[in-house]
C-alpha positions as CSV (number, residue, x, y, z in Angstrom):
1,M,2.7,-67.8,63.0
2,D,1.8,-66.9,66.6
3,N,1.3,-70.6,67.5
4,L,4.7,-71.6,66.2
5,Q,7.4,-71.8,68.9
6,H,10.0,-73.0,66.5
7,P,9.1,-71.9,62.9
8,D,10.8,-73.4,59.9
9,F,13.1,-71.0,58.0
10,N,10.5,-70.6,55.3
11,E,7.8,-69.8,57.9
12,L,9.6,-66.8,59.4
13,P,7.9,-63.4,59.0
14,K,9.6,-60.7,56.9
15,S,10.6,-58.8,60.0
16,Y,11.2,-59.9,63.6
17,A,13.4,-59.7,66.7
18,L,15.3,-62.2,68.8
19,A,16.0,-61.4,72.5
20,L,19.2,-63.4,73.0
21,T,20.4,-65.1,76.1
22,N,22.2,-68.0,74.2
23,I,25.0,-65.6,73.3
24,S,27.2,-63.6,75.6
25,A,30.5,-61.8,75.5
26,I,33.9,-61.8,77.2
27,S,35.0,-58.2,77.9
28,V,38.7,-57.4,77.7
29,S,39.8,-53.9,78.7
30,G,43.0,-52.1,79.9
31,E,45.9,-50.4,78.3
32,E,47.4,-53.8,77.0
33,A,44.1,-55.3,75.8
34,D,44.9,-55.2,72.1
35,K,48.5,-56.4,72.6
36,Y,47.3,-59.3,74.9
37,L,44.5,-60.4,72.6
38,Q,46.9,-60.3,69.5
39,G,48.9,-63.1,71.2
40,Q,45.9,-65.1,72.1
41,L,43.5,-65.0,69.1
42,T,43.6,-66.3,65.5
43,C,42.5,-63.0,64.0
44,D,44.6,-59.9,63.5
45,V,43.4,-57.7,66.4
46,E,45.4,-54.7,64.9
47,Q,42.8,-54.5,62.1
48,L,40.0,-53.9,64.5
49,A,40.3,-50.1,64.5
50,D,39.9,-50.1,60.7
51,K,37.5,-53.0,60.1
52,K,35.4,-52.4,63.3
53,L,34.3,-56.1,63.3
54,L,36.4,-59.2,63.2
55,S,35.6,-62.9,63.3
56,G,38.1,-65.2,65.0
57,S,38.8,-68.0,67.4
58,H,40.6,-68.6,70.7
59,C,42.7,-71.8,70.8
60,D,44.8,-73.7,73.2
61,A,48.5,-74.4,72.7
62,K,47.6,-77.4,70.5
63,G,45.4,-75.3,68.2
64,K,42.1,-76.8,69.5
65,V,39.3,-74.1,69.6
66,F,37.9,-72.9,72.9
67,S,35.6,-70.4,71.2
68,A,34.6,-68.8,68.0
69,F,33.5,-65.1,68.2
70,R,32.7,-61.8,66.7
71,L,35.1,-59.1,68.0
72,I,34.1,-55.5,68.4
73,N,35.2,-52.4,70.4
74,H,32.2,-51.4,72.6
75,N,32.7,-48.4,74.7
76,D,36.5,-49.0,75.0
77,R,35.9,-52.7,75.9
78,R,36.9,-55.4,73.4
79,L,33.9,-57.8,73.3
80,L,34.3,-61.4,72.1
81,I,30.7,-62.2,71.3
82,Q,30.0,-65.9,71.3
83,S,27.8,-68.8,72.1
84,T,27.3,-69.2,75.9
85,G,28.3,-72.9,75.4
86,S,32.0,-71.8,74.8
87,L,32.3,-68.8,77.1
88,N,33.3,-70.3,80.4
89,A,36.2,-72.4,78.9
90,S,37.5,-69.5,76.8
91,M,37.3,-66.9,79.7
92,A,39.1,-69.3,82.1
93,E,42.0,-69.6,79.7
94,L,42.2,-65.9,78.8
95,T,42.1,-65.1,82.5
96,K,44.8,-67.5,83.4
97,F,47.3,-65.8,81.0
98,G,45.9,-62.4,81.5
99,V,47.5,-62.0,84.9
100,F,50.8,-61.3,83.2
101,A,49.3,-58.3,81.3
102,K,47.6,-55.0,82.1
103,V,44.1,-56.2,81.2
104,D,40.8,-56.7,82.9
105,I,38.9,-59.8,81.7
106,E,35.3,-60.6,82.7
107,Q,32.0,-61.8,81.4
108,A,30.0,-58.9,80.2
109,L,27.0,-59.6,82.5
110,D,25.9,-56.0,82.2
111,L,25.2,-56.3,78.5
112,G,22.2,-57.5,76.6
113,F,21.9,-58.7,73.0
114,L,19.0,-58.2,70.6
115,A,18.9,-59.4,66.9
116,L,16.7,-57.6,64.4
117,V,15.8,-59.0,61.0
118,G,13.9,-57.6,58.0
119,P,12.9,-54.3,56.4
120,E,10.9,-53.1,59.4
121,A,13.8,-53.8,61.6
122,E,16.1,-51.8,59.3
123,Q,13.7,-48.9,59.4
124,F,13.6,-49.1,63.2
125,I,17.4,-48.9,63.3
126,L,17.4,-45.9,61.0
127,D,14.8,-44.1,62.9
128,N,16.3,-44.6,66.3
129,F,20.1,-44.8,65.7
130,N,20.5,-42.5,62.6
131,A,22.6,-45.0,60.7
132,I,22.6,-48.6,59.7
133,P,25.6,-50.9,59.3
134,D,26.4,-52.8,56.2
135,S,29.1,-55.1,54.8
136,F,31.4,-52.0,54.2
137,N,30.8,-50.4,57.6
138,P,29.8,-53.4,59.7
139,M,29.3,-51.6,63.1
140,V,27.9,-48.3,64.1
141,S,27.6,-46.9,67.6
142,H,25.0,-44.5,69.0
143,Q,24.8,-43.3,72.6
144,G,26.2,-46.5,74.1
145,T,24.5,-49.0,71.7
146,S,26.5,-50.9,69.2
147,I,24.7,-52.1,66.1
148,I,26.5,-54.9,64.2
149,Y,25.9,-56.1,60.7
150,V,25.8,-59.9,60.6
151,G,25.8,-61.3,57.0
152,G,25.1,-64.8,55.7
153,K,22.0,-66.4,54.3
154,T,19.9,-63.7,56.0
155,T,21.1,-60.3,57.0
156,R,20.8,-59.8,60.8
157,Y,21.6,-56.8,62.9
158,L,22.9,-57.5,66.4
159,L,22.3,-54.7,69.0
160,V,24.6,-54.6,72.0
161,A,23.9,-52.3,75.0
162,A,23.2,-52.3,78.7
163,K,20.5,-54.9,79.6
164,S,18.1,-52.2,80.7
165,E,18.5,-50.4,77.3
166,I,18.0,-53.6,75.4
167,Q,14.8,-54.3,77.3
168,Q,13.5,-50.8,76.5
169,I,14.3,-51.3,72.9
170,T,12.6,-54.7,72.8
171,D,9.5,-53.2,74.6
172,S,9.3,-50.5,71.9
173,L,9.3,-52.8,68.9
174,S,6.2,-53.3,66.7
175,I,7.6,-56.4,65.1
176,P,7.3,-59.9,66.7
177,V,9.9,-61.1,69.2
178,L,10.5,-64.8,68.3
179,N,12.2,-67.7,70.1
180,E,15.9,-67.1,70.5
181,D,16.7,-70.6,69.2
182,I,16.2,-69.1,65.7
183,W,19.6,-67.5,66.2
184,A,21.2,-71.0,66.1
185,L,19.2,-71.7,62.9
186,H,20.7,-68.6,61.3
187,E,24.2,-69.5,62.4
188,I,23.9,-73.0,61.0
189,L,22.7,-71.7,57.6
190,S,25.3,-69.0,57.5
191,G,28.2,-71.3,58.3
192,F,29.2,-69.6,61.5
193,V,29.9,-72.1,64.2
194,H,27.4,-72.0,67.1
195,M,29.7,-73.7,69.7
196,S,28.2,-76.2,72.1
197,E,30.0,-77.1,75.3
198,S,30.7,-80.5,73.9
199,A,32.5,-79.0,70.9
200,V,35.0,-77.0,73.0
201,N,38.6,-78.2,72.6
202,E,37.7,-80.7,69.9
203,Y,38.5,-79.0,66.7
204,V,41.2,-76.8,65.1
205,P,39.9,-73.6,63.4
206,Q,39.9,-75.0,59.9
207,M,37.6,-77.8,60.9
208,L,35.1,-75.2,61.9
209,N,35.5,-73.2,58.7
210,I,36.8,-70.2,60.6
211,H,39.5,-69.5,58.1
212,L,36.8,-69.3,55.4
213,I,35.2,-66.3,57.1
214,N,38.5,-64.5,57.4
215,G,38.8,-65.5,61.1
216,V,42.4,-66.7,60.9
217,S,45.4,-64.5,60.0
218,F,48.4,-66.4,58.6
219,T,50.6,-63.3,58.5
220,K,50.1,-61.5,61.8
221,G,52.8,-63.4,63.9
222,C,52.7,-65.6,66.9
223,Y,49.5,-66.5,68.9
224,L,48.5,-69.5,71.0
225,G,48.1,-72.6,68.8
226,Q,49.6,-70.9,65.7
227,E,52.0,-73.8,64.9
228,T,49.1,-76.3,64.6
229,V,46.9,-73.9,62.6
230,A,49.7,-73.1,60.2
231,R,50.6,-76.7,59.7
232,M,47.0,-77.5,58.8
233,K,47.2,-74.9,56.0
234,Y,50.7,-75.3,54.6
235,L,51.0,-79.1,54.9
236,G,47.4,-79.8,54.0
237,K,46.8,-81.9,57.1
238,N,43.2,-80.9,57.7
239,K,40.7,-83.5,56.5
240,R,37.5,-82.1,58.1
241,A,35.1,-79.2,57.6
242,M,31.8,-77.9,59.1
243,Y,28.6,-78.5,57.2
244,A,24.9,-77.6,57.4
245,L,22.5,-80.5,56.9
246,S,18.7,-80.8,56.9
247,G,16.1,-83.5,57.2
248,E,12.5,-84.1,58.0
249,G,11.1,-86.5,60.6
250,K,9.1,-87.0,63.7
251,M,9.0,-84.5,66.6
252,T,10.6,-87.2,68.8
253,L,13.8,-86.6,66.9
254,R,14.5,-83.8,69.5
255,E,15.4,-86.5,71.9
256,A,18.0,-87.8,69.5
257,I,19.7,-84.4,69.1
258,K,19.2,-83.2,72.7
259,D,22.9,-83.9,73.2
260,N,24.7,-81.8,70.6
261,N,27.5,-84.4,70.6
262,A,25.3,-87.0,68.9
263,T,27.0,-89.0,66.2
264,L,26.2,-88.8,62.5
265,E,26.6,-91.8,60.2
266,L,26.8,-91.7,56.4
267,K,25.4,-94.2,54.0
268,L,27.8,-96.5,52.0
269,G,25.7,-98.8,49.8
270,D,23.6,-100.8,52.2
271,N,25.8,-100.0,55.2
272,W,26.4,-97.0,57.5
273,R,29.6,-95.8,59.0
274,R,30.5,-93.1,61.5
275,A,30.8,-89.6,59.9
276,G,31.2,-87.1,62.7
277,N,29.5,-85.2,65.5
278,I,26.7,-82.7,65.7
279,I,27.7,-79.5,67.3
280,A,24.5,-77.4,66.9
281,H,20.9,-78.1,65.8
282,Y,17.5,-76.6,65.3
283,Q,14.2,-78.4,64.9
284,A,11.1,-76.6,63.6
285,D,7.6,-77.4,64.7
286,N,6.9,-78.9,61.3
287,G,9.5,-81.6,61.8
288,K,12.2,-80.0,59.6
289,T,15.6,-80.4,61.4
290,Y,18.8,-78.4,60.7
291,L,22.2,-79.6,61.9
292,Q,25.7,-78.2,62.1
293,A,28.3,-80.9,62.1
294,V,32.0,-81.5,61.5
295,L,32.6,-84.2,58.8
296,A,35.1,-85.2,56.2
297,N,35.9,-82.3,53.9
298,D,35.7,-84.4,50.7
299,L,32.1,-85.5,50.8
300,D,29.9,-85.9,47.8
301,A,27.1,-83.4,47.6
302,D,24.5,-86.2,47.5
303,T,25.8,-88.1,50.6
304,V,23.0,-89.3,52.9
305,F,23.3,-89.2,56.7
306,R,21.4,-90.3,59.7
307,I,21.8,-89.9,63.4
308,K,23.1,-93.0,65.1
309,D,20.4,-95.3,66.4
310,H,17.7,-93.1,64.7
311,A,17.3,-94.6,61.2
312,E,13.8,-93.1,60.7
313,V,15.2,-89.8,59.5
314,E,17.8,-89.1,56.7
315,F,19.8,-85.9,56.3
316,T,21.4,-84.3,53.3
317,L,23.9,-81.5,52.9
318,M,22.9,-77.9,52.4
319,T,24.8,-75.2,50.5
320,L,26.7,-72.7,52.6
321,P,27.3,-69.1,51.7
322,Y,31.0,-69.8,51.0
323,S,33.0,-72.5,49.2
324,L,34.7,-75.1,51.3
325,T,37.5,-75.3,48.7
326,S,38.4,-71.6,49.0
327,D,41.1,-70.6,51.4
328,E,41.2,-66.9,52.2
329,D,44.3,-65.6,54.0
């Protein structure tokens, strides 16, 4: 295990930690923070006080997604926790409109992020923070540290605190601290979009399954991009969805997926045709590769794919923790 820089999912230890720099957060504070975000985001920000954790997205006026995030209240700051690949574009747009409201918007550069997984991690949280979040109470706070329950294929706990505090916590752990790229693997398998810079402003929320993780409210009222998002739902205009795929091949495959915007092709008889783009990936040391991609939403479960110009490896669809045919409001 110690020699694996990128272990396969089945090779991961029972308990481990991930010191994360591939996610960050936009901080929104001020007396009009909730009111401002309610008019900008797809989720119902008014529910944050009761639910403590919301998923959502930030769109432009045409409904194209700048970012997908987990939203919490951390020490009176609303944090939009997201992939670093989407943060700059999202923050620029939020700041542009924020000048008309009593809000302060900035990247939360003072905060660090640590993921904990497994039974030893759960015991560590109980011993040090006196409570552990779950699906019913998805966030607990303790002396300036927020602990977030992140569900999916594997339960994760995301700790948010000052960078110095996160470093102290990391140094005190008795479980291994693994490569942070494993966070992307978990997001792929959990069906939560890990936005790359190339995916920004390319897809509406439904194409990224954000409505399937309760990240879109169709009842809360107006927000930026709402008309397009509502049309996709009520007129049935969306024809794409986000999938997880896996395949096995040579280690040189990393060169093919180095650019997350690589094109996938699907097999039709003896021919191949364009299927969609890769937006996130993870490749294990054993050659197993996991992809997150936006494709047609009516694919057969046994469809075979390949990366364009790389015919040596074929990919198949994986099962996500939710159904692509469900549509939760």
